[in-house]
TORBA-610934 format. One line per 3 residues: number of its first residue (from 1); for each residue x, y, z of N, C-alpha, C, CB. Coordinates in nm, 4 decimals, m for minus. Glycine has a CB too. Layout:
<sites>
NUM = X:Y:Z:X:Y:Z:X:Y:Z:X:Y:Z  ...
</sites>
This chain:
<sites>
1 = 9.2347:13.1249:16.6765:9.2570:13.1814:16.5426:9.3843:13.1250:16.4811:9.2649:13.3352:16.5491  9.4937:13.1276:16.5574:9.6219:13.0803:16.5025:9.6136:12.9339:16.4623:9.7349:13.0998:16.6048  9.5544:12.8527:16.5468:9.5418:12.7100:16.5152:9.4573:12.6895:16.3903:9.4803:12.6336:16.6337
4 = 9.3518:12.7681:16.3743:9.2645:12.7533:16.2579:9.3339:12.7979:16.1294:9.1361:12.8332:16.2779  9.4191:12.9008:16.1385:9.4918:12.9471:16.0212:9.6026:12.8494:15.9838:9.5501:13.0861:16.0461  9.6761:12.8015:16.0835:9.7899:12.7140:16.0565:9.7464:12.5746:16.0131:9.8779:12.7040:16.1791
7 = 9.6341:12.5270:16.0666:9.5936:12.3905:16.0371:9.6806:12.2905:16.1097:9.5985:12.3648:15.8882  9.6809:12.1666:16.0602:9.7591:12.0606:16.1234:9.7058:11.9253:16.0833:9.7577:12.0750:16.2756  9.7492:11.8249:16.1512:9.7058:11.6895:16.1182:9.5648:11.6639:16.1695:9.8029:11.5863:16.1764
10 = 9.4833:11.6011:16.0856:9.3506:11.5620:16.1299:9.3563:11.4243:16.1948:9.2513:11.5626:16.0123  9.2417:11.3699:16.2286:9.2385:11.2417:16.3001:9.2914:11.1264:16.2167:9.0977:11.2108:16.3442  9.3014:11.1478:16.0855:9.3552:11.0446:15.9970:9.5034:11.0640:15.9672:9.2777:11.0426:15.8676
13 = 9.5611:11.1653:16.0280:9.7025:11.1928:16.0064:9.7322:11.2742:15.8819:9.7766:11.0656:15.9993  9.6263:11.3235:15.8139:9.6445:11.4070:15.6965:9.6592:11.5525:15.7391:9.5266:11.3903:15.5984  9.7421:11.6274:15.6654:9.7672:11.7665:15.7030:9.6636:11.8572:15.6393:9.9091:11.8099:15.6616
16 = 9.6043:11.9424:15.7221:9.5091:12.0422:15.6769:9.5745:12.1790:15.6894:9.3765:12.0353:15.7585  9.5888:12.2495:15.5774:9.6627:12.3747:15.5772:9.5979:12.4811:15.6637:9.6763:12.4255:15.4372  9.4660:12.4803:15.6745:9.3997:12.5831:15.7518:9.3406:12.6908:15.6628:9.4958:12.6441:15.8500
19 = 9.2749:12.7877:15.7227:9.2046:12.8923:15.6499:9.2866:13.0209:15.6509:9.0652:12.9166:15.7108  9.3571:13.0460:15.5413:9.4446:13.1624:15.5316:9.3689:13.2894:15.4948:9.5530:13.1367:15.4299  9.2344:13.2797:15.4861:9.1500:13.3981:15.4690:9.0917:13.4443:15.6025:9.0369:13.3690:15.3696
22 = 9.1161:13.3701:15.7078:9.0494:13.3946:15.8349:9.0965:13.5267:15.8961:9.0751:13.2784:15.9321  9.0018:13.6131:15.9320:9.0341:13.7442:15.9867:9.0585:13.7366:16.1374:8.9217:13.8435:15.9564  9.1352:13.8331:16.1877:9.1639:13.8429:16.3305:9.1423:13.9865:16.3759:9.3089:13.7965:16.3619
25 = 9.0654:14.0051:16.4825:9.0421:14.1362:16.5417:9.0751:14.1268:16.6909:8.8938:14.1841:16.5187  9.1825:14.1934:16.7317:9.2237:14.1863:16.8711:9.1333:14.2730:16.9582:9.3699:14.2297:16.8862  9.1045:14.2230:17.0768:9.0275:14.2993:17.1753:9.1100:14.3238:17.3016:8.8970:14.2255:17.2107
28 = 9.2393:14.2885:17.2959:9.3310:14.3103:17.4070:9.4689:14.2635:17.3670:9.2834:14.2372:17.5341  9.5679:14.2898:17.4524:9.7028:14.2426:17.4257:9.7068:14.0898:17.4276:9.8016:14.3005:17.5285  9.8003:14.0340:17.3508:9.8095:13.8888:17.3335:9.9506:13.8427:17.3678:9.7722:13.8473:17.1882
31 = 9.9608:13.7328:17.4430:10.0903:13.6686:17.4667:10.1241:13.5843:17.3448:10.0883:13.5811:17.5972  10.2279:13.6257:17.2719:10.2638:13.5576:17.1486:10.3607:13.4424:17.1653:10.3212:13.6544:17.0552  10.3887:13.4022:17.2888:10.4889:13.2974:17.3102:10.4461:13.1628:17.2523:10.5169:13.2822:17.4583
34 = 10.3158:13.1432:17.2332:10.2675:13.0183:17.1740:10.2172:13.0383:17.0313:10.1564:12.9593:17.2599  10.2541:13.1504:16.9712:10.2143:13.1797:16.8335:10.3378:13.1760:16.7453:10.1429:13.3179:16.8232  10.3243:13.1178:16.6293:10.4347:13.1142:16.5339:10.4014:13.1957:16.4108:10.4675:12.9704:16.4946
37 = 10.4721:13.1688:16.3046:10.4552:13.2429:16.1800:10.3254:13.2041:16.1104:10.5742:13.2186:16.0869  10.2629:13.3022:16.0473:10.1424:13.2815:15.9678:10.1742:13.3118:15.8220:10.0250:13.3705:16.0189  10.1483:13.2177:15.7322:10.1692:13.2412:15.5901:10.3131:13.2230:15.5471:10.1243:13.3782:15.5546
40 = 10.3320:13.1660:15.4261:10.4658:13.1510:15.3699:10.4560:13.1558:15.2181:10.5323:13.0182:15.4172  10.5661:13.1205:15.1503:10.5695:13.1325:15.0048:10.4653:13.0440:14.9375:10.7075:13.0975:14.9531  10.4408:12.9271:14.9914:10.3455:12.8341:14.9316:10.2015:12.8683:14.9667:10.3763:12.6932:14.9757
43 = 10.1811:12.9378:15.0771:10.0455:12.9677:15.1238:10.0445:13.1042:15.1915:9.9945:12.8576:15.2215  10.0390:13.2134:15.1132:10.0374:13.3479:15.1721:9.9103:13.3723:15.2532:10.0499:13.4539:15.0623  9.9221:13.4575:15.3544:9.8044:13.4975:15.4317:9.7324:13.6077:15.3537:9.8442:13.5466:15.5764
46 = 9.5992:13.5927:15.3353:9.5233:13.6871:15.2537:9.4006:13.7403:15.3277:9.4806:13.6208:15.1233  9.3952:13.7229:15.4578:9.2869:13.7784:15.5374:9.3229:13.9157:15.5902:9.2523:13.6857:15.6524  9.2506:13.9577:15.6945:9.2753:14.0864:15.7592:9.3072:14.0645:15.9063:9.1534:14.1805:15.7435
49 = 9.4181:14.1206:15.9492:9.4534:14.1239:16.0908:9.4414:14.2682:16.1368:9.5979:14.0671:16.1164  9.3464:14.2948:16.2250:9.3279:14.4291:16.2795:9.3596:14.4231:16.4280:9.1822:14.4826:16.2543  9.4731:14.4849:16.4646:9.5161:14.4813:16.6038:9.4400:14.5754:16.6945:9.6599:14.5128:16.6118
52 = 9.3647:14.6687:16.6377:9.2883:14.7657:16.7169:9.3753:14.8389:16.8198:9.1736:14.6953:16.7880  9.5047:14.8545:16.7877:9.5968:14.9257:16.8747:9.6577:14.8409:16.9846:9.5277:15.0401:16.9355  9.6290:14.7112:16.9854:9.6825:14.6224:17.0883:9.8131:14.5577:17.0415:9.5792:14.5140:17.1245
55 = 9.8797:14.4902:17.1357:10.0143:14.4382:17.1136:10.0175:14.2867:17.1205:10.1105:14.4964:17.2151  10.0911:14.2265:17.0274:10.1309:14.0865:17.0409:10.2687:14.0868:17.1046:10.1310:14.0106:16.9015  10.2773:14.0386:17.2289:10.4016:14.0384:17.3054:10.4717:13.9033:17.2976:10.3741:14.0746:17.4508
58 = 10.6017:13.9057:17.3243:10.6795:13.7826:17.3437:10.6772:13.6899:17.2225:10.6276:13.7081:17.4639  10.6642:13.7465:17.1041:10.6654:13.6656:16.9828:10.8094:13.6329:16.9457:10.5938:13.7389:16.8663  10.8382:13.5061:16.9222:10.9722:13.4643:16.8811:10.9607:13.3730:16.7600:11.0470:13.3927:16.9974
61 = 11.0254:13.4157:16.6509:11.0262:13.3351:16.5292:11.1707:13.3198:16.4857:10.9390:13.3998:16.4159  11.2164:13.1971:16.4823:11.3535:13.1675:16.4434:11.3513:13.0646:16.3306:11.4363:13.1157:16.5648  11.3888:13.1085:16.2117:11.3915:13.0205:16.0958:11.5360:12.9936:16.0552:11.3123:13.0821:15.9781
64 = 11.5523:12.8962:15.9672:11.6843:12.8729:15.9091:11.7305:12.9994:15.8384:11.6819:12.7525:15.8106  11.8609:13.0227:15.8364:11.9127:13.1484:15.7833:11.8803:13.1676:15.6355:12.0620:13.1549:15.8035  11.8496:13.0571:15.5623:11.8163:13.0697:15.4207:11.6671:13.0522:15.3947:11.8945:12.9681:15.3399
67 = 11.5834:13.0548:15.4984:11.4387:13.0484:15.4784:11.3942:13.1700:15.3970:11.3634:13.0425:15.6153  11.2927:13.1514:15.3105:11.2582:13.2593:15.2182:11.1647:13.3643:15.2778:11.1952:13.2015:15.0960  11.0939:13.3332:15.3845:11.0006:13.4271:15.4452:11.0086:13.4146:15.5971:10.8557:13.4018:15.3952
70 = 11.0251:13.5263:15.6673:11.0292:13.5224:15.8130:10.9650:13.6476:15.8697:11.1739:13.5082:15.8637  10.8642:13.6288:15.9556:10.7956:13.7384:16.0221:10.6696:13.6866:16.0872:10.7633:13.8515:15.9235  10.6004:13.7713:16.1626:10.4719:13.7285:16.2165:10.3835:13.6792:16.1026:10.4029:13.8440:16.2939
73 = 10.3734:13.7586:15.9946:10.3165:13.7101:15.8693:10.4329:13.6867:15.7742:10.2115:13.8118:15.8089  10.4598:13.5609:15.7422:10.5734:13.5308:15.6556:10.5570:13.5926:15.5183:10.5915:13.3810:15.6426  10.4429:13.5643:15.4545:10.4085:13.6305:15.3285:10.2652:13.6798:15.3348:10.4279:13.5349:15.2082
76 = 10.2484:13.8085:15.3029:10.1164:13.8698:15.2932:10.0802:13.8772:15.1463:10.1130:14.0118:15.3599  9.9707:13.8086:15.1088:9.9330:13.8003:14.9687:9.8394:13.9115:14.9257:9.8693:13.6686:14.9415  9.7985:13.9049:14.7990:9.7106:14.0055:14.7402:9.5822:14.0203:14.8215:9.6773:13.9690:14.5952
79 = 9.5486:14.1433:14.8535:9.4315:14.1817:14.9322:9.4445:14.1470:15.0811:9.3089:14.1147:14.8757  9.5577:14.0917:15.1218:9.5817:14.0721:15.2642:9.6095:14.2040:15.3325:9.6974:13.9762:15.2864  9.5680:14.2159:15.4582:9.5836:14.3412:15.5326:9.6323:14.3123:15.6740:9.4504:14.4198:15.5366
82 = 9.7305:14.3879:15.7190:9.7700:14.3912:15.8599:9.7654:14.5367:15.9023:9.9135:14.3279:15.8835  9.6825:14.5681:16.0025:9.6642:14.7077:16.0391:9.6449:14.7247:16.1892:9.5457:14.7659:15.9648  9.6842:14.8433:16.2370:9.6586:14.8836:16.3762:9.7172:14.7841:16.4767:9.5080:14.8977:16.3999
85 = 9.8325:14.7295:16.4441:9.8929:14.6238:16.5256:10.0295:14.6668:16.5771:9.9054:14.4937:16.4448  10.0575:14.6357:16.7041:10.1894:14.6550:16.7639:10.2493:14.5171:16.7908:10.1809:14.7402:16.8962  10.3752:14.5005:16.7546:10.4418:14.3709:16.7712:10.5685:14.3887:16.8521:10.4740:14.3067:16.6343
88 = 10.5838:14.3032:16.9526:10.7064:14.2940:17.0319:10.7640:14.1557:17.0055:10.6796:14.3181:17.1869  10.8791:14.1489:16.9382:10.9232:14.0198:16.8861:11.0738:14.0073:16.8767:10.8636:13.9965:16.7516  11.1179:13.8839:16.8675:11.2552:13.8491:16.8316:11.2461:13.7671:16.7035:11.3294:13.7693:16.9479
91 = 11.3014:13.8202:16.5946:11.2923:13.7574:16.4630:11.4338:13.7250:16.4169:11.2186:13.8501:16.3597  11.4575:13.5986:16.3850:11.5942:13.5549:16.3542:11.5919:13.4571:16.2365:11.6607:13.4888:16.4788  11.6736:13.4858:16.1356:11.6918:13.3929:16.0250:11.5948:13.4139:15.9113:11.6795:13.2542:16.0739
94 = 11.6452:13.4086:15.7883:11.5589:13.4198:15.6721:11.6078:13.5236:15.5729:11.4197:13.4529:15.7151  11.5617:13.5115:15.4492:11.6031:13.6025:15.3425:11.5159:13.7274:15.3339:11.6006:13.5304:15.2102  11.3894:13.7159:15.3692:11.2979:13.8294:15.3673:11.2377:13.8391:15.5059:11.1868:13.8140:15.2565
97 = 11.2923:13.9285:15.5870:11.2622:13.9291:15.7296:11.2054:14.0624:15.7748:11.3863:13.8965:15.8094  11.0925:14.0564:15.8424:11.0363:14.1733:15.9066:10.9605:14.1299:16.0302:10.9450:14.2511:15.8103  10.9555:14.2147:16.1303:10.8868:14.1759:16.2531:10.7379:14.1536:16.2285:10.9068:14.2822:16.3608
100 = 10.6798:14.2333:16.1390:10.5359:14.2212:16.1132:10.5102:14.1403:15.9870:10.4713:14.3601:16.1007  10.5744:14.1737:15.8762:10.5593:14.0985:15.7506:10.6969:14.0749:15.6908:10.4672:14.1746:15.6492  10.7268:13.9506:15.6579:10.8540:13.9214:15.5936:10.8555:13.9619:15.4476:10.8855:13.7753:15.6059
103 = 10.7454:13.9285:15.3762:10.7403:13.9454:15.2309:10.6005:13.9941:15.1944:10.7754:13.8113:15.1557  10.5919:14.1215:15.1563:10.4620:14.1773:15.1182:10.4439:14.1636:14.9688:10.4497:14.3254:15.1611  10.3497:14.0782:14.9291:10.3290:14.0458:14.7884:10.1876:14.0867:14.7469:10.3524:13.8944:14.7624
106 = 10.1606:14.2169:14.7524:10.0328:14.2680:14.7074:9.9378:14.3080:14.8178:9.9683:14.1683:14.6238  9.9828:14.3040:14.9423:9.8967:14.3386:15.0549:9.9177:14.4808:15.1025:9.9201:14.2437:15.1687  9.8562:14.5110:15.2172:9.8690:14.6442:15.2767:9.9021:14.6310:15.4246:9.7389:14.7265:15.2572
109 = 10.0072:14.7022:15.4659:10.0482:14.7069:15.6058:10.0302:14.8510:15.6506:10.1975:14.6571:15.6262  9.9381:14.8734:15.7451:9.8969:15.0098:15.7757:9.8860:15.0319:15.9260:9.7639:15.0411:15.7086  9.9375:15.1466:15.9723:9.9247:15.1858:16.1131:9.9786:15.0788:16.2087:9.7787:15.2145:16.1457
112 = 10.0920:15.0217:16.1726:10.1537:14.9192:16.2563:10.2807:14.9729:16.3212:10.1851:14.7933:16.1736  10.3217:14.9068:16.4283:10.4354:14.9559:16.5062:10.5107:14.8383:16.5665:10.3886:15.0531:16.6174  10.6421:14.8525:16.5740:10.7238:14.7570:16.6478:10.7770:14.8245:16.7731:10.8401:14.7030:16.5603
115 = 10.7986:14.7452:16.8766:10.8450:14.8000:17.0042:10.9972:14.8152:17.0045:10.8003:14.7100:17.1210  11.0455:14.8915:17.1020:11.1892:14.9165:17.1133:11.2664:14.7927:17.1565:11.2146:15.0287:17.2112  11.1982:14.6923:17.2094:11.2660:14.5687:17.2496:11.2629:14.4639:17.1389:11.2018:14.5123:17.3759
118 = 11.2057:14.4970:17.0255:11.2026:14.4053:16.9113:11.3386:14.4044:16.8418:11.0907:14.4455:16.8112  11.3811:14.2851:16.7994:11.5076:14.2701:16.7268:11.4838:14.1837:16.6035:11.6181:14.2073:16.8180  11.5324:14.2315:16.4888:11.5302:14.1547:16.3641:11.6744:14.1369:16.3213:11.4448:14.2262:16.2516
121 = 11.7195:14.0116:16.3096:11.8626:13.9920:16.2827:11.8906:13.8693:16.1971:11.9382:13.9802:16.4129  11.9872:13.8849:16.1071:12.0456:13.7743:16.0319:12.1846:13.8187:15.9889:11.9563:13.7338:15.9076  12.2861:13.7571:16.0441:12.4237:13.7968:16.0123:12.5004:13.6854:15.9430:12.4970:13.8383:16.1387
124 = 12.4259:13.5881:15.8856:12.4910:13.4800:15.8119:12.5368:13.5320:15.6767:12.3955:13.3588:15.7946  12.6644:13.5581:15.6626:12.7175:13.6174:15.5407:12.7505:13.5144:15.4337:12.8400:13.6972:15.5726  12.7203:13.3863:15.4585:12.7454:13.2816:15.3600:12.6268:13.2609:15.2661:12.7783:13.1515:15.4302
127 = 12.5177:13.3351:15.2884:12.3995:13.3197:15.2037:12.4290:13.3677:15.0617:12.2800:13.3975:15.2626  12.3759:13.2962:14.9627:12.3877:13.3361:14.8232:12.2560:13.3995:14.7793:12.4242:13.2145:14.7328  12.2626:13.5142:14.7135:12.1412:13.5824:14.6709:12.1017:13.6905:14.7688:12.0280:13.4836:14.6547
130 = 12.0047:13.7722:14.7259:11.9648:13.8891:14.8036:11.8926:13.8496:14.9314:11.8763:13.9798:14.7202  11.9188:13.9251:15.0372:11.8517:13.9076:15.1659:11.8083:14.0451:15.2149:11.9452:13.8367:15.2706  11.6800:14.0568:15.2534:11.6228:14.1845:15.2930:11.5744:14.1784:15.4366:11.5082:14.2236:15.1997
133 = 11.6144:14.2762:15.5167:11.5715:14.2852:15.6565:11.5118:14.4225:15.6818:11.6901:14.2584:15.7534  11.3939:14.4243:15.7420:11.3322:14.5503:15.7811:11.2628:14.5360:15.9148:11.2332:14.5972:15.6751  11.2508:14.6461:15.9870:11.1841:14.6394:16.1156:11.0380:14.6037:16.1033:11.1980:14.7692:16.1871
136 = 10.9704:14.6610:16.0029:10.8281:14.6352:15.9816:10.8083:14.5303:15.8734:10.7547:14.7645:15.9438  10.8643:14.5528:15.7541:10.8516:14.4626:15.6396:10.9906:14.4336:15.5845:10.7597:14.5239:15.5292  11.0174:14.3084:15.5537:11.1465:14.2746:15.4953:11.1567:14.3188:15.3505:11.1708:14.1260:15.5053
139 = 11.0684:14.2638:15.2657:11.0712:14.2914:15.1220:10.9325:14.3336:15.0767:11.1196:14.1674:15.0420  10.9198:14.4582:15.0355:10.7941:14.5073:14.9797:10.8012:14.4908:14.8290:10.7674:14.6568:15.0193  10.7720:14.3685:14.7831:10.7835:14.3412:14.6400:10.6638:14.3954:14.5638:10.7974:14.1915:14.6153
142 = 10.5515:14.4106:14.6328:10.4320:14.4682:14.5716:10.3342:14.5000:14.6841:10.3680:14.3705:14.4654  10.2845:14.6226:14.6869:10.1891:14.6580:14.7910:10.2247:14.7868:14.8618:10.1792:14.5475:14.8908  10.1517:14.8143:14.9688:10.1599:14.9422:15.0384:10.1993:14.9216:15.1840:10.0265:15.0170:15.0296
145 = 10.2924:15.0027:15.2291:10.3303:15.0110:15.3699:10.3102:15.1566:15.4100:10.4802:14.9623:15.3950  10.2200:15.1831:15.5044:10.1858:15.3221:15.5329:10.1614:15.3440:15.6817:10.0627:15.3636:15.4533  10.1970:15.4656:15.7255:10.1677:15.5096:15.8622:10.2221:15.4130:15.9677:10.0177:15.5254:15.8803
148 = 10.3405:15.3599:15.9425:10.4011:15.2629:16.0347:10.5189:15.3254:16.1087:10.4472:15.1367:15.9584  10.5439:15.2754:16.2276:10.6549:15.3212:16.3104:10.7424:15.2019:16.3464:10.6034:15.3927:16.4385  10.8700:15.2137:16.3178:10.9637:15.1103:16.3615:11.0487:15.1605:16.4766:11.0531:15.0656:16.2454
151 = 11.0492:15.0840:16.5863:11.1388:15.1086:16.6979:11.2361:14.9924:16.7162:11.0590:15.1318:16.8260  11.2219:14.8905:16.6342:11.3033:14.7703:16.6466:11.4482:14.7967:16.6078:11.2460:14.6590:16.5606  11.5381:14.7171:16.6636:11.6769:14.7113:16.6199:11.6863:14.6127:16.5048:11.7718:14.6706:16.7366
154 = 11.7493:14.6544:16.3955:11.7632:14.5698:16.2768:11.9112:14.5514:16.2475:11.6893:14.6317:16.1536  11.9543:14.4265:16.2387:12.0968:14.3971:16.2212:12.1129:14.2960:16.1077:12.1598:14.3425:16.3537  12.1898:14.3326:16.0056:12.2165:14.2434:15.8938:12.3636:14.2381:15.8611:12.1386:14.2863:15.7723
157 = 12.4028:14.1355:15.7856:12.5421:14.1173:15.7478:12.5711:14.1631:15.6062:12.5805:13.9738:15.7626  12.6863:14.1259:15.5531:12.7262:14.1633:15.4179:12.6285:14.1055:15.3157:12.8695:14.1150:15.3885  12.6096:14.1818:15.2072:12.5250:14.1356:15.0985:12.3769:14.1440:15.1269:12.5594:13.9969:15.0653
160 = 12.3373:14.2154:15.2329:12.1974:14.2249:15.2707:12.1487:14.3686:15.2590:12.1767:14.1728:15.4131  12.0202:14.3838:15.2281:11.9553:14.5140:15.2266:11.8865:14.5319:15.3612:11.8535:14.5267:15.1075  11.9252:14.6353:15.4335:11.8821:14.6500:15.5727:11.8197:14.7877:15.5926:12.0015:14.6295:15.6703
163 = 11.6943:14.7920:15.6372:11.6270:14.9186:15.6585:11.5432:14.9187:15.7848:11.5410:14.9514:15.5406  11.5190:15.0364:15.8391:11.4389:15.0460:15.9606:11.2950:15.0076:15.9374:11.4453:15.1849:16.0161  11.2350:15.0599:15.8306:11.0961:15.0258:15.7985:11.0914:14.9049:15.7062:11.0241:15.1456:15.7331
166 = 11.1712:14.9054:15.5985:11.1733:14.7936:15.5039:11.3138:14.7728:15.4505:11.0753:14.8183:15.3877  11.3472:14.6474:15.4216:11.4777:14.6189:15.3639:11.4864:14.6641:15.2196:11.5079:14.4714:15.3733  11.3816:14.6329:15.1417:11.3790:14.6740:15.0011:11.2366:14.7088:14.9604:11.4357:14.5624:14.9096
169 = 11.2246:14.8168:14.8844:11.0998:14.8555:14.8194:11.1205:14.8362:14.6704:11.0586:15.0042:14.8537  11.0484:14.7394:14.6113:11.0748:14.6964:14.4735:11.0223:14.7981:14.3724:11.0112:14.5594:14.4474  11.0358:14.7664:14.2429:11.0126:14.8640:14.1367:10.8759:14.8543:14.0711:11.1167:14.8488:14.0328
172 = 10.7847:14.7747:14.1212:10.6519:14.7702:14.0614:10.5757:14.8981:14.0929:10.5738:14.6474:14.1114  10.4766:14.9298:14.0077:10.4073:15.0579:14.0175:10.3438:15.0815:14.1538:10.3019:15.0664:13.9116  10.2926:14.9756:14.2157:10.2221:14.9945:14.3434:10.3085:14.9617:14.4643:10.0977:14.9089:14.3466
175 = 10.4397:14.9705:14.4486:10.5303:14.9571:14.5631:10.5426:15.0938:14.6295:10.6714:14.9025:14.5191  10.4683:15.1125:14.7382:10.4602:15.2437:14.8009:10.4863:15.2320:14.9507:10.3227:15.3079:14.7750  10.5769:15.3139:14.9995:10.5999:15.3281:15.1427:10.5796:15.4749:15.1759:10.7438:15.2782:15.1846
178 = 10.4849:15.5056:15.2642:10.4523:15.6457:15.2894:10.4177:15.6701:15.4357:10.3366:15.6893:15.2010  10.4517:15.7903:15.4799:10.4160:15.8365:15.6150:10.4662:15.7411:15.7234:10.2644:15.8522:15.6267  10.5894:15.6952:15.7087:10.6482:15.6036:15.8069:10.7671:15.6689:15.8768:10.6919:15.4722:15.7391
181 = 10.7950:15.6246:15.9986:10.9039:15.6787:16.0793:10.9877:15.5633:16.1342:10.8490:15.7674:16.1951  11.1170:15.5815:16.1328:11.2067:15.4866:16.1995:11.2747:15.5528:16.3178:11.3120:15.4323:16.1012  11.2642:15.4877:16.4345:11.3374:15.5293:16.5540:11.4426:15.4246:16.5937:11.2397:15.5531:16.6705
184 = 11.4401:15.3101:16.5310:11.5281:15.2002:16.5710:11.6684:15.2143:16.5163:11.4706:15.0694:16.5263  11.7626:15.1454:16.5786:11.9009:15.1409:16.5303:11.9124:15.0371:16.4186:11.9994:15.1077:16.6466  11.9769:15.0772:16.3096:11.9895:14.9918:16.1916:12.1377:14.9718:16.1629:11.9159:15.0540:16.0677
187 = 12.1787:14.8460:16.1520:12.3195:14.8151:16.1293:12.3327:14.7124:16.0175:12.3857:14.7630:16.2588  12.4207:14.7408:15.9232:12.4492:14.6479:15.8154:12.5841:14.6780:15.7562:12.3416:14.6536:15.7081  12.6082:14.6273:15.6369:12.7349:14.6525:15.5689:12.7136:14.7425:15.4475:12.8006:14.5201:15.5265
190 = 12.6217:14.7028:15.3580:12.5943:14.7808:15.2384:12.4428:14.7908:15.2169:12.6635:14.7175:15.1147  12.4008:14.8963:15.1474:12.2578:14.9189:15.1258:12.1826:14.9209:15.2592:12.1994:14.8099:15.0332  12.2185:15.0178:15.3412:12.1638:15.0316:15.4759:12.0946:15.1675:15.4850:12.2762:15.0173:15.5853
193 = 11.9684:15.1684:15.5294:11.8967:15.2944:15.5397:11.8079:15.3009:15.6618:11.8146:15.3168:15.4170  11.7891:15.4208:15.7126:11.7017:15.4363:15.8279:11.5579:15.4009:15.7963:11.7088:15.5770:15.8795  11.5121:15.4379:15.6769:11.3757:15.4039:15.6352:11.3764:15.2777:15.5495:11.3114:15.5211:15.5574
196 = 11.4530:15.2791:15.4388:11.4586:15.1652:15.3463:11.6040:15.1367:15.3115:11.3753:15.1930:15.2171  11.6398:15.0082:15.3071:11.7763:14.9719:15.2705:11.8063:15.0060:15.1255:11.7996:14.8240:15.2946  11.7168:14.9652:15.0350:11.7297:15.0000:14.8937:11.5895:15.0238:14.8376:11.8048:14.8872:14.8135
199 = 11.5763:15.1333:14.7607:11.4443:15.1729:14.7107:11.4469:15.1873:14.5593:11.3987:15.3047:14.7757  11.3427:15.1303:14.4935:11.3300:15.1416:14.3488:11.2044:15.2182:14.3064:11.3289:15.0040:14.2868  11.1167:15.2491:14.4007:10.9898:15.3075:14.3586:10.9525:15.4296:14.4436:10.8790:15.2026:14.3664
202 = 10.8433:15.4236:14.5196:10.7915:15.5417:14.5878:10.8111:15.5308:14.7382:10.6436:15.5615:14.5555  10.8855:15.6245:14.7945:10.8930:15.6447:14.9394:10.8571:15.7902:14.9628:11.0369:15.6089:14.9984  10.7469:15.8141:15.0352:10.6914:15.9483:15.0446:10.6621:15.9849:15.1901:10.5639:15.9592:14.9602
205 = 10.7061:16.1046:15.2297:10.6747:16.1605:15.3620:10.7178:16.0674:15.4756:10.5248:16.1886:15.3728  10.8381:16.0112:15.4622:10.8960:15.9257:15.5669:11.0201:15.9946:15.6227:10.9317:15.7830:15.5112  11.0560:15.9617:15.7472:11.1819:16.0135:15.7988:11.2420:15.9200:15.9033:11.1613:16.1520:15.8584
208 = 11.3696:15.9422:15.9260:11.4472:15.8579:16.0159:11.4967:15.9368:16.1356:11.5648:15.7955:15.9422  11.4823:15.8775:16.2543:11.5345:15.9355:16.3779:11.6340:15.8407:16.4446:11.4196:15.9684:16.4745  11.6590:15.7255:16.3831:11.7443:15.6243:16.4447:11.8883:15.6326:16.3974:11.6901:15.4872:16.4162
211 = 11.9740:15.5572:16.4633:12.1139:15.5472:16.4257:12.1278:15.4492:16.3090:12.2006:15.5024:16.5466  12.2072:15.4880:16.2071:12.2289:15.4028:16.0904:12.3789:15.3794:16.0752:12.1684:15.4670:15.9608  12.4187:15.2518:16.0724:12.5611:15.2175:16.0656:12.5844:15.1212:15.9513:12.6103:15.1562:16.1988
214 = 12.6801:15.1534:15.8656:12.7155:15.0664:15.7557:12.8448:15.1124:15.6920:12.6038:15.0618:15.6527  12.8824:15.0487:15.5791:13.0086:15.0800:15.5131:12.9860:15.1369:15.3729:13.0960:14.9552:15.5053  12.8980:15.0740:15.2961:12.8756:15.1113:15.1571:12.7266:15.1365:15.1347:12.9280:15.0011:15.0610
217 = 12.6922:15.2473:15.0686:12.5518:15.2730:15.0376:12.4670:15.2939:15.1609:12.4956:15.1601:14.9577  12.5089:15.3863:15.2453:12.4407:15.4114:15.3735:12.3656:15.5431:15.3650:12.5421:15.4140:15.4922  12.2394:15.5426:15.4080:12.1615:15.6661:15.4044:12.0572:15.6690:15.5158:12.0934:15.6819:15.2685
220 = 12.0001:15.7889:15.5345:11.8975:15.8045:15.6382:11.7663:15.7473:15.5956:11.8795:15.9491:15.6739
</sites>
């Protein structure tokens, strides 16, 4: 599945992007050590990933600190779905970072969970412009995040929006985060929250059980 989605060079040396509509249905736990990021700003993932309650283990994604999308799904596009999935991962580097989805642009992330050994981190304070880090989703610019549990540790530096479930929930009408729980430790400098680092729209029936550490604009 991963090879078919990512694509690669054909026998003529031409690059084939792959099928970003291709669905995935897990029937057991998966070793993610040979899996990389799916979808980015130029080619969002728009299929359905249904984990069926299983886990992708040992996933490691390390991007440049100024990469625009970082996560198992770098960018989830309109009508894209990630559901019923557990992720155990180390996610490092990027402006929109989440263990499951870096940048949700019109999709739905539902009934997903990160493990307690998952870490999402970017402490490069030389970045210019906004940087969002979340345990589940980095930047929910449009779409729904629901019934998710974050147990990951999330660590960000100055000038970053850092949240247990999402770094930022944007102001579009369908930016909704609901029925989510954070158990992970969240550390940043400003705009730090147990559920969301900074929120402009709807956060409903969510709560935080994790430790939240910051200096300016800190909340549960």
